[in-house]
C-alpha positions as CSV (number, residue, x, y, z in Angstrom):
1,M,0.0,0.0,0.0
2,S,1.4,3.4,-0.9
3,I,1.8,6.2,1.5
4,V,-0.8,8.2,-0.3
5,K,-3.4,5.5,0.1
6,L,-2.5,5.0,3.7
7,S,-2.9,8.7,4.3
8,D,-6.2,8.8,2.5
9,R,-7.5,5.8,4.6
10,L,-6.4,7.4,7.8
11,T,-7.8,10.8,7.0
12,R,-11.2,9.2,6.1
13,A,-11.2,7.1,9.3
14,L,-10.7,10.2,11.4
15,L,-13.3,12.0,9.4
16,V,-15.8,9.3,10.2
17,L,-14.8,9.3,13.8
18,A,-15.3,13.1,13.9
19,A,-18.8,12.8,12.3
20,I,-19.8,10.0,14.7
21,W,-18.7,12.1,17.7
22,A,-20.5,15.2,16.4
23,F,-23.6,13.1,16.1
24,V,-23.3,11.8,19.6
25,L,-22.6,15.3,20.8
26,T,-26.0,16.5,19.6
27,F,-27.6,14.1,22.1
28,F,-25.6,15.6,25.0
29,I,-26.7,19.1,23.9
30,I,-30.4,18.1,23.4
31,A,-30.4,16.4,26.9
32,D,-28.9,19.6,28.4
33,I,-31.5,21.8,26.7
34,V,-34.4,19.6,27.7
35,G,-33.0,19.3,31.3
36,R,-32.7,23.0,31.6
37,S,-36.1,23.8,30.0
38,V,-38.3,21.0,31.3
39,F,-36.7,19.9,34.6
40,N,-34.9,23.1,35.5
41,S,-31.8,21.0,35.9
42,P,-28.9,21.0,33.4
43,V,-26.8,18.0,32.5
44,Y,-23.6,18.7,34.3
45,G,-20.4,18.9,32.2
46,V,-22.1,19.4,28.8
47,P,-20.4,22.9,28.3
48,E,-17.0,21.4,29.0
49,I,-17.7,18.3,26.8
50,V,-18.9,20.5,23.9
51,M,-16.0,22.9,24.3
52,N,-13.4,20.2,24.1
53,S,-15.3,18.2,21.5
54,I,-15.5,21.1,19.0
55,V,-11.7,21.4,19.1
56,M,-11.3,17.6,18.7
57,I,-13.7,17.5,15.7
58,V,-11.9,20.3,13.9
59,F,-8.5,18.6,14.3
60,L,-9.8,15.2,13.4
61,Q,-11.1,16.6,10.1
62,A,-8.1,18.8,9.2
63,G,-6.1,16.1,7.5
64,Y,-9.1,15.2,5.3
65,A,-9.8,18.8,4.4
66,I,-6.2,19.1,3.2
67,R,-6.1,15.8,1.2
68,S,-9.4,16.5,-0.5
69,G,-8.4,20.0,-1.5
70,A,-11.1,21.6,0.6
71,M,-8.7,23.5,2.8
72,L,-8.6,27.2,2.1
73,R,-6.0,28.1,-0.6
74,A,-5.4,30.8,-3.2
75,D,-6.1,28.9,-6.4
76,F,-7.2,32.1,-8.1
77,L,-3.7,33.4,-7.7
78,A,-1.9,30.2,-8.8
79,Q,-4.1,30.0,-11.9
80,R,-2.9,33.4,-13.1
81,F,0.7,32.1,-13.3
82,P,2.1,29.8,-16.0
83,P,1.5,26.1,-15.0
84,L,5.0,25.6,-13.5
85,F,4.9,28.8,-11.4
86,G,1.3,28.0,-10.4
87,R,2.4,24.6,-9.1
88,I,5.4,26.2,-7.3
89,A,3.1,28.8,-5.7
90,L,0.7,26.0,-4.5
91,A,3.7,24.0,-3.2
92,V,4.9,27.0,-1.2
93,G,1.4,27.4,0.2
94,Y,1.5,23.7,1.2
95,L,4.8,24.1,2.8
96,L,3.6,27.1,4.8
97,G,0.6,25.0,5.9
98,A,3.0,22.3,7.0
99,V,5.0,24.9,9.0
100,F,1.9,26.2,10.7
101,F,0.8,22.7,11.8
102,A,4.3,21.8,12.8
103,M,4.4,24.9,15.0
104,I,1.2,23.7,16.7
105,L,2.6,20.2,17.1
106,L,5.9,21.5,18.6
107,G,4.2,24.1,20.8
108,G,1.6,21.7,22.2
109,W,3.8,18.7,22.9
110,E,4.9,19.6,26.4
111,A,1.4,20.7,27.4
112,A,0.0,17.4,26.2
113,I,2.5,15.4,28.2
114,R,1.9,17.6,31.3
115,S,-1.8,17.2,30.9
116,W,-1.5,13.4,30.8
117,V,0.9,13.1,33.7
118,A,-0.8,15.6,35.9
119,G,-4.3,14.4,35.1
120,E,-5.5,17.8,34.0
121,Y,-9.3,18.3,34.0
122,E,-11.7,21.0,32.7
123,G,-14.7,22.1,34.6
124,E,-15.7,22.4,38.2
125,G,-18.2,20.6,40.4
126,A,-20.1,17.4,39.7
127,L,-18.4,16.5,36.4
128,R,-14.9,17.3,35.4
129,V,-13.8,16.4,31.9
130,P,-10.2,15.2,31.2
131,A,-8.2,17.6,29.1
132,W,-5.6,15.2,27.8
133,P,-7.8,13.7,25.0
134,T,-8.2,17.2,23.5
135,R,-4.6,18.0,23.7
136,W,-3.5,14.7,22.2
137,T,-6.1,15.0,19.4
138,I,-4.7,18.4,18.6
139,L,-1.2,16.8,18.3
140,V,-2.3,13.9,16.2
141,G,-4.5,16.1,13.9
142,S,-1.6,18.6,13.5
143,A,0.9,15.8,12.7
144,L,-1.4,14.3,10.1
145,A,-2.2,17.8,8.7
146,C,1.6,18.6,8.5
147,F,2.3,15.3,6.8
148,N,-0.6,15.8,4.3
149,Y,0.6,19.3,3.5
150,L,4.1,17.9,2.8
151,L,2.6,15.1,0.8
152,M,0.6,17.6,-1.3
153,A,3.7,19.7,-1.9
154,Y,5.7,16.7,-3.0
155,L,2.9,15.5,-5.3
156,D,2.4,19.0,-6.7
157,I,6.0,19.5,-7.6
158,F,7.1,16.0,-8.7
159,R,3.8,14.3,-9.7
160,P,1.2,16.9,-10.5
161,E,-1.0,14.4,-12.3
162,A,-1.1,12.1,-9.2
163,L,-2.1,15.1,-7.1
164,R,-5.1,16.0,-9.3
165,S,-6.3,12.4,-9.5
166,A,-5.7,11.7,-5.8
167,T,-7.6,14.9,-4.8
168,Q,-10.5,14.0,-7.2
169,Q,-10.5,10.4,-5.9
170,V,-10.8,11.5,-2.2
171,A,-13.5,14.0,-3.0
172,S,-15.5,11.6,-5.1
173,D,-15.3,8.8,-2.5
174,T,-16.8,11.2,0.0
175,K,-19.7,12.1,-2.3
176,G,-20.4,8.4,-2.7
177,E,-19.5,8.2,-6.4
178,N,-17.2,5.3,-5.7
179,P,-18.1,2.4,-3.4
């Protein structure tokens, strides 16, 4: 299995995980709303769970957004250049994206380890939510995003036809065009 296919499978798996968690999260929110409105008693910990979950969902989906070509980029600018310079401009953008996620990865490493070792929690009172899953999800998502940006830069420079077909394949698989 090639590294491109492995990356695509991993990003899709994390996308599915994020979608499932977002679906489950809706039930927490509904239970909290009903509890507050009907029973005048909220479900404790829902704000902390939602706060951490939103961050986790975003970082679980980042790798897929990059691989599918859905991440924000300046195509309009690259299309105004001759093909070679346009590819180089996109590759520079990919490299800047990799640097951005690498900075998140390097900057969050110590905090994630401290969070795990110290047993850091969010919230007060009846329900406290562990903070380490969010911190580690940020690291994993950033590592995958960084890797995918580097992969996209490599494909854009050395195998542009593979980049276009891989991006189209990832996008069509998501839309259900390929089983």
